[in-house]
N, C-alpha and C positions, 0 to 999 in steps of 0.2 A: 503493499500500500504507500503510496507516495503523499509525503506529507507535508510536501511545500505547499505554499499558499498559491491559488491563483493566481495569475497575472493582474486581475482585475485589483485585489488588494495589494499586492506587493507596492511597496514606496507611497504607501498612503499617507497623504498629507494632511494635518490638523490645522482647521484655520478658522477666523471670524466669517460668519456668513453677512452677507451684505444684499440689499437690495436688490442689484442686479442677480441673485441669486435664485427669486422667485420662480421662476418659470421651471427651473430645473430641480430647486425643491418641491415643488409644486407635485412633479412629476413621481419622484423619490417618493414622498408621503402617500401620493395615489397607489403607487404599486405594491408598499408595504400593507397599505389597508385592503387592497383588493385580493392580495396573494397571502395574506396572514392573519386576515383580519385581527389586529394586534391593538390597533388605534381606537380610540372612541368614536373616532369621525368614520364615516365610510368614503368611500373613494371621490363619490360623486358629491359629498359635503366637502372636499378639500378644492379650492380655487386658488388662482393667484390673489384674489381678493381677501380671502383669508391669509394666506399667506404673509401678503404684506402687511396686514394690521397687525400679527403674531410677529413679524420681524421688526416692525417700528418698536411694538411695545418691548423687545426684548433689547434693542438697539439704546431705548430710553431710561429703562428700569429694570433690567435682566442681562440674558446673555443669550446668545445664538451661536451655534458653530457648525460646521459641515467637516467631512472629512473623504479627500478626493484621491484619486487617481485617475492618470492618464486623463483628466479634466473632465472626468464624470463624477458625480458625488454620490458614494457609496453608503452614506449616512449622516443622519442630521440630530441636532437637540436643540431645542429651544427652551426656556423658561424665563418669567417675568414675573416682578411683585403684581398682586391683584388692585385694585381700586379697592376703597379708598386708601390715603395715605398712613392709616393705621397701619395697613398690611405691608409697608415698602421692607420691614425688617425680614421680608420671608418671601423667598422665589415660588411660585406654583405654576401650575398650568405647564407642567413640564412635560415635553414631547420627545421620547426619542425613538428613533428607527434607523435601522440598516437593512439594504435591500435583501431579498431571499438569497441569493449567489454568495453576498459576502458574509453571513449570518456565522457564527462558532469561531471568527479571526481573531476575535478582542477587539472589533471597531466601536462595540457600544461600549464598553471599559472604558477606551480612549476619551471617547465623546463625553461620556459621566467624567470622568476623571478631570478634563478639560472647565467644565462646567463648575464642579466643585474649589477647582483652583480659582477660577473667575470670583466665586462669591468670597473666596478668602479674601479678594483683592477690591470688594464690590465698596461702593461709597453712593451711598451708606450703607454701614455693613450690613451685612447678612448675616442671619441668626439660624437659619431654618430654609432648608430646601426640600420640597415636597413634591409628590407624586402620587398618580391612583394607577395601580395594575390590575386587572384581570385575575380573579382567583384561578384562573386555568393558565396563567402564563408562568409557569413555574422555575422557566430557567431565568426569564427577568428577575423575577422574586430571589433567586440566589445570586444574582449578578449584584442587587441592590444591596441585599447582606453581608457580601462580602466587602461591599464598599464600605461598609459601615452605618446603614442605612436600619433603620426599625421599623415596623409593621405597626402602627397604633390604633388601627382600627378597621372593621367590616363593614362595609353597605349593602345591606343584604338586599339579593335581586334587583340589585342597582341597574344594570343593563342588559338590553333586550337583544340578543345576536340576530343577525339576519334570518334565522332559521325559525327564531320566535322563541326558544330558549333563553329562560332568565337566569342572569349571572352574578355573582358577588363581584363588587369591586372592594378593594382593598387600598387604605390608603398608608404610603409608605412616609417617611421624614428622616433627614439627616439631619443634625445637629451640630454647628459648627462649636469647636472648642474656644 
């Protein structure tokens, strides 16, 4: 068995996301939503307007990063402080996505570590980073736990899958020391 990474992820670079990334960023999220169902939004709910609004919020009160190789986005993450200002010490609405063919290569970890590092340097200071994850997404839960996140709660039957089943949503949080 060949353990070498596929050429798509070799030499992948982590960088700050920009508004100009919106079209490729949109396509990446749509692919992950369509093929994996791992995002809260369905593919048809992800458009350039949604992405531009998220990137603008991340630029002013959060962080947005992408990881790319050979000019193609392989993964992305964005998070930002919700309104009102009372919540500006907390980054939330965190969305992490890695295209299916690049899964399992540490790209999600690199993206999350990048956001955690940005939170340490943020002004105003960030005390907490939070995210929601489906109860069925055990691999993501393992990643978050290894990075120091703690599960804080379960929202019972919060999500309705495209097939009509109800699924629990879990709240996870990372506390900055």
